[in-house]
Chimera marker file (.cmm) of the C-alpha trace (Angstrom):
<marker_set name="trace">
<marker id="1" x="297.600" y="207.499" z="-78.321" r="1" g="1" b="0" radius="0.5"/>
<marker id="2" x="297.618" y="204.630" z="-80.793" r="1" g="1" b="0" radius="0.5"/>
<marker id="3" x="301.085" y="205.499" z="-81.548" r="1" g="1" b="0" radius="0.5"/>
<marker id="4" x="302.109" y="205.494" z="-77.923" r="1" g="1" b="0" radius="0.5"/>
<marker id="5" x="300.232" y="202.026" z="-77.627" r="1" g="1" b="0" radius="0.5"/>
<marker id="6" x="301.747" y="200.509" z="-80.465" r="1" g="1" b="0" radius="0.5"/>
<marker id="7" x="305.038" y="202.121" z="-79.359" r="1" g="1" b="0" radius="0.5"/>
<marker id="8" x="304.654" y="200.168" z="-76.095" r="1" g="1" b="0" radius="0.5"/>
<marker id="9" x="304.163" y="196.809" z="-77.536" r="1" g="1" b="0" radius="0.5"/>
<marker id="10" x="306.913" y="197.083" z="-79.655" r="1" g="1" b="0" radius="0.5"/>
<marker id="11" x="309.052" y="198.267" z="-76.749" r="1" g="1" b="0" radius="0.5"/>
<marker id="12" x="308.019" y="195.119" z="-74.893" r="1" g="1" b="0" radius="0.5"/>
<marker id="13" x="309.029" y="193.117" z="-77.604" r="1" g="1" b="0" radius="0.5"/>
<marker id="14" x="312.321" y="194.067" z="-77.898" r="1" g="1" b="0" radius="0.5"/>
<marker id="15" x="312.630" y="193.775" z="-74.082" r="1" g="1" b="0" radius="0.5"/>
<marker id="16" x="311.510" y="190.136" z="-74.310" r="1" g="1" b="0" radius="0.5"/>
<marker id="17" x="313.792" y="189.292" z="-77.512" r="1" g="1" b="0" radius="0.5"/>
<marker id="18" x="310.686" y="188.891" z="-79.779" r="1" g="1" b="0" radius="0.5"/>
<marker id="19" x="311.168" y="189.911" z="-83.678" r="1" g="1" b="0" radius="0.5"/>
<marker id="20" x="309.240" y="192.905" z="-84.982" r="1" g="1" b="0" radius="0.5"/>
<marker id="21" x="307.894" y="190.551" z="-87.608" r="1" g="1" b="0" radius="0.5"/>
<marker id="22" x="306.367" y="187.900" z="-84.897" r="1" g="1" b="0" radius="0.5"/>
<marker id="23" x="304.723" y="191.438" z="-83.227" r="1" g="1" b="0" radius="0.5"/>
<marker id="24" x="303.403" y="192.307" z="-86.497" r="1" g="1" b="0" radius="0.5"/>
<marker id="25" x="301.791" y="189.231" z="-87.245" r="1" g="1" b="0" radius="0.5"/>
<marker id="26" x="300.021" y="189.036" z="-83.802" r="1" g="1" b="0" radius="0.5"/>
<marker id="27" x="298.565" y="192.422" z="-84.302" r="1" g="1" b="0" radius="0.5"/>
<marker id="28" x="297.360" y="191.722" z="-87.279" r="1" g="1" b="0" radius="0.5"/>
<marker id="29" x="295.754" y="188.379" z="-85.602" r="1" g="1" b="0" radius="0.5"/>
<marker id="30" x="294.245" y="190.344" z="-83.165" r="1" g="1" b="0" radius="0.5"/>
<marker id="31" x="292.869" y="193.104" z="-85.510" r="1" g="1" b="0" radius="0.5"/>
<marker id="32" x="291.167" y="190.178" z="-87.527" r="1" g="1" b="0" radius="0.5"/>
<marker id="33" x="289.817" y="188.645" z="-84.313" r="1" g="1" b="0" radius="0.5"/>
<marker id="34" x="288.213" y="191.878" z="-83.554" r="1" g="1" b="0" radius="0.5"/>
<marker id="35" x="286.866" y="192.020" z="-87.211" r="1" g="1" b="0" radius="0.5"/>
<marker id="36" x="285.056" y="189.071" z="-86.599" r="1" g="1" b="0" radius="0.5"/>
<marker id="37" x="283.793" y="189.615" z="-83.609" r="1" g="1" b="0" radius="0.5"/>
<marker id="38" x="282.080" y="192.869" z="-84.576" r="1" g="1" b="0" radius="0.5"/>
<marker id="39" x="280.623" y="191.075" z="-87.319" r="1" g="1" b="0" radius="0.5"/>
<marker id="40" x="279.350" y="188.359" z="-85.507" r="1" g="1" b="0" radius="0.5"/>
<marker id="41" x="277.743" y="191.325" z="-82.911" r="1" g="1" b="0" radius="0.5"/>
<marker id="42" x="276.459" y="193.058" z="-85.707" r="1" g="1" b="0" radius="0.5"/>
<marker id="43" x="274.958" y="189.685" z="-87.368" r="1" g="1" b="0" radius="0.5"/>
<marker id="44" x="273.551" y="188.439" z="-84.376" r="1" g="1" b="0" radius="0.5"/>
<marker id="45" x="271.830" y="191.496" z="-83.033" r="1" g="1" b="0" radius="0.5"/>
<marker id="46" x="268.110" y="191.358" z="-82.244" r="1" g="1" b="0" radius="0.5"/>
<marker id="47" x="266.193" y="193.287" z="-85.168" r="1" g="1" b="0" radius="0.5"/>
<marker id="48" x="264.245" y="196.537" z="-83.733" r="1" g="1" b="0" radius="0.5"/>
<marker id="49" x="260.665" y="195.395" z="-82.520" r="1" g="1" b="0" radius="0.5"/>
<marker id="50" x="257.566" y="196.826" z="-84.432" r="1" g="1" b="0" radius="0.5"/>
<marker id="51" x="256.473" y="198.303" z="-81.254" r="1" g="1" b="0" radius="0.5"/>
<marker id="52" x="259.096" y="201.098" z="-81.370" r="1" g="1" b="0" radius="0.5"/>
<marker id="53" x="258.075" y="201.970" z="-84.963" r="1" g="1" b="0" radius="0.5"/>
<marker id="54" x="256.003" y="205.092" z="-83.622" r="1" g="1" b="0" radius="0.5"/>
<marker id="55" x="259.090" y="206.716" z="-81.728" r="1" g="1" b="0" radius="0.5"/>
<marker id="56" x="260.504" y="206.502" z="-85.148" r="1" g="1" b="0" radius="0.5"/>
<marker id="57" x="258.193" y="208.481" z="-86.954" r="1" g="1" b="0" radius="0.5"/>
<marker id="58" x="257.551" y="210.760" z="-83.916" r="1" g="1" b="0" radius="0.5"/>
<marker id="59" x="261.458" y="212.057" z="-84.781" r="1" g="1" b="0" radius="0.5"/>
<marker id="60" x="260.442" y="213.207" z="-87.959" r="1" g="1" b="0" radius="0.5"/>
<marker id="61" x="260.068" y="217.043" z="-88.571" r="1" g="1" b="0" radius="0.5"/>
<marker id="62" x="256.990" y="216.019" z="-90.496" r="1" g="1" b="0" radius="0.5"/>
<marker id="63" x="255.563" y="214.852" z="-87.334" r="1" g="1" b="0" radius="0.5"/>
<marker id="64" x="256.310" y="217.871" z="-85.200" r="1" g="1" b="0" radius="0.5"/>
<marker id="65" x="254.861" y="220.385" z="-87.535" r="1" g="1" b="0" radius="0.5"/>
<marker id="66" x="251.695" y="218.582" z="-88.279" r="1" g="1" b="0" radius="0.5"/>
<marker id="67" x="248.349" y="218.602" z="-86.507" r="1" g="1" b="0" radius="0.5"/>
<marker id="68" x="247.091" y="216.354" z="-84.190" r="1" g="1" b="0" radius="0.5"/>
<marker id="69" x="244.440" y="214.174" z="-86.951" r="1" g="1" b="0" radius="0.5"/>
<marker id="70" x="247.670" y="214.096" z="-89.221" r="1" g="1" b="0" radius="0.5"/>
<marker id="71" x="249.898" y="212.960" z="-86.468" r="1" g="1" b="0" radius="0.5"/>
<marker id="72" x="247.492" y="210.230" z="-85.231" r="1" g="1" b="0" radius="0.5"/>
<marker id="73" x="247.369" y="208.809" z="-89.149" r="1" g="1" b="0" radius="0.5"/>
<marker id="74" x="250.953" y="208.649" z="-89.060" r="1" g="1" b="0" radius="0.5"/>
<marker id="75" x="251.636" y="207.184" z="-85.832" r="1" g="1" b="0" radius="0.5"/>
<marker id="76" x="248.463" y="204.211" z="-86.866" r="1" g="1" b="0" radius="0.5"/>
<marker id="77" x="250.211" y="203.758" z="-90.285" r="1" g="1" b="0" radius="0.5"/>
<marker id="78" x="253.473" y="202.159" z="-88.514" r="1" g="1" b="0" radius="0.5"/>
<marker id="79" x="251.865" y="200.523" z="-85.532" r="1" g="1" b="0" radius="0.5"/>
<marker id="80" x="251.806" y="196.560" z="-85.357" r="1" g="1" b="0" radius="0.5"/>
<marker id="81" x="248.635" y="196.637" z="-83.303" r="1" g="1" b="0" radius="0.5"/>
<marker id="82" x="246.108" y="199.363" z="-83.336" r="1" g="1" b="0" radius="0.5"/>
<marker id="83" x="245.748" y="201.171" z="-80.094" r="1" g="1" b="0" radius="0.5"/>
<marker id="84" x="242.488" y="200.408" z="-78.004" r="1" g="1" b="0" radius="0.5"/>
<marker id="85" x="240.094" y="203.225" z="-78.433" r="1" g="1" b="0" radius="0.5"/>
<marker id="86" x="241.739" y="204.230" z="-81.587" r="1" g="1" b="0" radius="0.5"/>
<marker id="87" x="238.113" y="203.193" z="-83.426" r="1" g="1" b="0" radius="0.5"/>
<marker id="88" x="234.684" y="203.047" z="-82.382" r="1" g="1" b="0" radius="0.5"/>
<marker id="89" x="232.962" y="205.968" z="-80.636" r="1" g="1" b="0" radius="0.5"/>
<marker id="90" x="232.548" y="204.235" z="-77.562" r="1" g="1" b="0" radius="0.5"/>
<marker id="91" x="236.510" y="204.631" z="-76.718" r="1" g="1" b="0" radius="0.5"/>
<marker id="92" x="236.646" y="201.064" z="-76.505" r="1" g="1" b="0" radius="0.5"/>
<marker id="93" x="237.507" y="198.689" z="-79.903" r="1" g="1" b="0" radius="0.5"/>
<marker id="94" x="235.511" y="195.922" z="-81.185" r="1" g="1" b="0" radius="0.5"/>
<marker id="95" x="236.566" y="192.613" z="-79.893" r="1" g="1" b="0" radius="0.5"/>
<marker id="96" x="238.930" y="194.138" z="-77.260" r="1" g="1" b="0" radius="0.5"/>
<marker id="97" x="239.352" y="192.088" z="-74.100" r="1" g="1" b="0" radius="0.5"/>
<marker id="98" x="238.030" y="193.831" z="-71.015" r="1" g="1" b="0" radius="0.5"/>
<marker id="99" x="240.164" y="192.982" z="-67.828" r="1" g="1" b="0" radius="0.5"/>
<marker id="100" x="238.201" y="192.390" z="-64.947" r="1" g="1" b="0" radius="0.5"/>
<marker id="101" x="239.427" y="193.929" z="-61.595" r="1" g="1" b="0" radius="0.5"/>
<marker id="102" x="239.496" y="192.062" z="-57.992" r="1" g="1" b="0" radius="0.5"/>
<marker id="103" x="238.023" y="194.084" z="-55.102" r="1" g="1" b="0" radius="0.5"/>
<marker id="104" x="241.152" y="194.072" z="-52.229" r="1" g="1" b="0" radius="0.5"/>
<marker id="105" x="244.003" y="191.672" z="-52.075" r="1" g="1" b="0" radius="0.5"/>
<marker id="106" x="243.541" y="188.112" z="-50.992" r="1" g="1" b="0" radius="0.5"/>
<marker id="107" x="245.302" y="186.117" z="-48.217" r="1" g="1" b="0" radius="0.5"/>
<marker id="108" x="247.277" y="183.268" z="-49.672" r="1" g="1" b="0" radius="0.5"/>
<marker id="109" x="245.193" y="180.116" z="-49.277" r="1" g="1" b="0" radius="0.5"/>
<marker id="110" x="241.704" y="181.923" z="-49.223" r="1" g="1" b="0" radius="0.5"/>
<marker id="111" x="239.283" y="181.817" z="-52.144" r="1" g="1" b="0" radius="0.5"/>
<marker id="112" x="236.756" y="184.190" z="-53.063" r="1" g="1" b="0" radius="0.5"/>
<link id1="1" id2="2" r="1" g="1" b="0" radius="0.2"/>
<link id1="2" id2="3" r="1" g="1" b="0" radius="0.2"/>
<link id1="3" id2="4" r="1" g="1" b="0" radius="0.2"/>
<link id1="4" id2="5" r="1" g="1" b="0" radius="0.2"/>
<link id1="5" id2="6" r="1" g="1" b="0" radius="0.2"/>
<link id1="6" id2="7" r="1" g="1" b="0" radius="0.2"/>
<link id1="7" id2="8" r="1" g="1" b="0" radius="0.2"/>
<link id1="8" id2="9" r="1" g="1" b="0" radius="0.2"/>
<link id1="9" id2="10" r="1" g="1" b="0" radius="0.2"/>
<link id1="10" id2="11" r="1" g="1" b="0" radius="0.2"/>
<link id1="11" id2="12" r="1" g="1" b="0" radius="0.2"/>
<link id1="12" id2="13" r="1" g="1" b="0" radius="0.2"/>
<link id1="13" id2="14" r="1" g="1" b="0" radius="0.2"/>
<link id1="14" id2="15" r="1" g="1" b="0" radius="0.2"/>
<link id1="15" id2="16" r="1" g="1" b="0" radius="0.2"/>
<link id1="16" id2="17" r="1" g="1" b="0" radius="0.2"/>
<link id1="17" id2="18" r="1" g="1" b="0" radius="0.2"/>
<link id1="18" id2="19" r="1" g="1" b="0" radius="0.2"/>
<link id1="19" id2="20" r="1" g="1" b="0" radius="0.2"/>
<link id1="20" id2="21" r="1" g="1" b="0" radius="0.2"/>
<link id1="21" id2="22" r="1" g="1" b="0" radius="0.2"/>
<link id1="22" id2="23" r="1" g="1" b="0" radius="0.2"/>
<link id1="23" id2="24" r="1" g="1" b="0" radius="0.2"/>
<link id1="24" id2="25" r="1" g="1" b="0" radius="0.2"/>
<link id1="25" id2="26" r="1" g="1" b="0" radius="0.2"/>
<link id1="26" id2="27" r="1" g="1" b="0" radius="0.2"/>
<link id1="27" id2="28" r="1" g="1" b="0" radius="0.2"/>
<link id1="28" id2="29" r="1" g="1" b="0" radius="0.2"/>
<link id1="29" id2="30" r="1" g="1" b="0" radius="0.2"/>
<link id1="30" id2="31" r="1" g="1" b="0" radius="0.2"/>
<link id1="31" id2="32" r="1" g="1" b="0" radius="0.2"/>
<link id1="32" id2="33" r="1" g="1" b="0" radius="0.2"/>
<link id1="33" id2="34" r="1" g="1" b="0" radius="0.2"/>
<link id1="34" id2="35" r="1" g="1" b="0" radius="0.2"/>
<link id1="35" id2="36" r="1" g="1" b="0" radius="0.2"/>
<link id1="36" id2="37" r="1" g="1" b="0" radius="0.2"/>
<link id1="37" id2="38" r="1" g="1" b="0" radius="0.2"/>
<link id1="38" id2="39" r="1" g="1" b="0" radius="0.2"/>
<link id1="39" id2="40" r="1" g="1" b="0" radius="0.2"/>
<link id1="40" id2="41" r="1" g="1" b="0" radius="0.2"/>
<link id1="41" id2="42" r="1" g="1" b="0" radius="0.2"/>
<link id1="42" id2="43" r="1" g="1" b="0" radius="0.2"/>
<link id1="43" id2="44" r="1" g="1" b="0" radius="0.2"/>
<link id1="44" id2="45" r="1" g="1" b="0" radius="0.2"/>
<link id1="45" id2="46" r="1" g="1" b="0" radius="0.2"/>
<link id1="46" id2="47" r="1" g="1" b="0" radius="0.2"/>
<link id1="47" id2="48" r="1" g="1" b="0" radius="0.2"/>
<link id1="48" id2="49" r="1" g="1" b="0" radius="0.2"/>
<link id1="49" id2="50" r="1" g="1" b="0" radius="0.2"/>
<link id1="50" id2="51" r="1" g="1" b="0" radius="0.2"/>
<link id1="51" id2="52" r="1" g="1" b="0" radius="0.2"/>
<link id1="52" id2="53" r="1" g="1" b="0" radius="0.2"/>
<link id1="53" id2="54" r="1" g="1" b="0" radius="0.2"/>
<link id1="54" id2="55" r="1" g="1" b="0" radius="0.2"/>
<link id1="55" id2="56" r="1" g="1" b="0" radius="0.2"/>
<link id1="56" id2="57" r="1" g="1" b="0" radius="0.2"/>
<link id1="57" id2="58" r="1" g="1" b="0" radius="0.2"/>
<link id1="58" id2="59" r="1" g="1" b="0" radius="0.2"/>
<link id1="59" id2="60" r="1" g="1" b="0" radius="0.2"/>
<link id1="60" id2="61" r="1" g="1" b="0" radius="0.2"/>
<link id1="61" id2="62" r="1" g="1" b="0" radius="0.2"/>
<link id1="62" id2="63" r="1" g="1" b="0" radius="0.2"/>
<link id1="63" id2="64" r="1" g="1" b="0" radius="0.2"/>
<link id1="64" id2="65" r="1" g="1" b="0" radius="0.2"/>
<link id1="65" id2="66" r="1" g="1" b="0" radius="0.2"/>
<link id1="66" id2="67" r="1" g="1" b="0" radius="0.2"/>
<link id1="67" id2="68" r="1" g="1" b="0" radius="0.2"/>
<link id1="68" id2="69" r="1" g="1" b="0" radius="0.2"/>
<link id1="69" id2="70" r="1" g="1" b="0" radius="0.2"/>
<link id1="70" id2="71" r="1" g="1" b="0" radius="0.2"/>
<link id1="71" id2="72" r="1" g="1" b="0" radius="0.2"/>
<link id1="72" id2="73" r="1" g="1" b="0" radius="0.2"/>
<link id1="73" id2="74" r="1" g="1" b="0" radius="0.2"/>
<link id1="74" id2="75" r="1" g="1" b="0" radius="0.2"/>
<link id1="75" id2="76" r="1" g="1" b="0" radius="0.2"/>
<link id1="76" id2="77" r="1" g="1" b="0" radius="0.2"/>
<link id1="77" id2="78" r="1" g="1" b="0" radius="0.2"/>
<link id1="78" id2="79" r="1" g="1" b="0" radius="0.2"/>
<link id1="79" id2="80" r="1" g="1" b="0" radius="0.2"/>
<link id1="80" id2="81" r="1" g="1" b="0" radius="0.2"/>
<link id1="81" id2="82" r="1" g="1" b="0" radius="0.2"/>
<link id1="82" id2="83" r="1" g="1" b="0" radius="0.2"/>
<link id1="83" id2="84" r="1" g="1" b="0" radius="0.2"/>
<link id1="84" id2="85" r="1" g="1" b="0" radius="0.2"/>
<link id1="85" id2="86" r="1" g="1" b="0" radius="0.2"/>
<link id1="86" id2="87" r="1" g="1" b="0" radius="0.2"/>
<link id1="87" id2="88" r="1" g="1" b="0" radius="0.2"/>
<link id1="88" id2="89" r="1" g="1" b="0" radius="0.2"/>
<link id1="89" id2="90" r="1" g="1" b="0" radius="0.2"/>
<link id1="90" id2="91" r="1" g="1" b="0" radius="0.2"/>
<link id1="91" id2="92" r="1" g="1" b="0" radius="0.2"/>
<link id1="92" id2="93" r="1" g="1" b="0" radius="0.2"/>
<link id1="93" id2="94" r="1" g="1" b="0" radius="0.2"/>
<link id1="94" id2="95" r="1" g="1" b="0" radius="0.2"/>
<link id1="95" id2="96" r="1" g="1" b="0" radius="0.2"/>
<link id1="96" id2="97" r="1" g="1" b="0" radius="0.2"/>
<link id1="97" id2="98" r="1" g="1" b="0" radius="0.2"/>
<link id1="98" id2="99" r="1" g="1" b="0" radius="0.2"/>
<link id1="99" id2="100" r="1" g="1" b="0" radius="0.2"/>
<link id1="100" id2="101" r="1" g="1" b="0" radius="0.2"/>
<link id1="101" id2="102" r="1" g="1" b="0" radius="0.2"/>
<link id1="102" id2="103" r="1" g="1" b="0" radius="0.2"/>
<link id1="103" id2="104" r="1" g="1" b="0" radius="0.2"/>
<link id1="104" id2="105" r="1" g="1" b="0" radius="0.2"/>
<link id1="105" id2="106" r="1" g="1" b="0" radius="0.2"/>
<link id1="106" id2="107" r="1" g="1" b="0" radius="0.2"/>
<link id1="107" id2="108" r="1" g="1" b="0" radius="0.2"/>
<link id1="108" id2="109" r="1" g="1" b="0" radius="0.2"/>
<link id1="109" id2="110" r="1" g="1" b="0" radius="0.2"/>
<link id1="110" id2="111" r="1" g="1" b="0" radius="0.2"/>
<link id1="111" id2="112" r="1" g="1" b="0" radius="0.2"/>
</marker_set>
């Protein structure tokens, strides 16, 4: 496939009367540009957020073979923020915000 593409470019160059040196230099410039573009893409790529760390742990063999308690410990060790309800017997972590729920939708302009 690559050889066919290269042959096509060289054939077009000969048809247009362009020397082989100019074709080679232009292909090298295109390759250099692609290398710079690739380097920029990898450098400017956004890092993986910490909230995805548990997914990496879930993909490990040790996680699949562990029991539930060890799994919870493995996940809690890499989490950025502990899960609500992970600590405390009441099911709600201390200091966790409790959201209030309004009953029913409101009409625009109406206050409750």
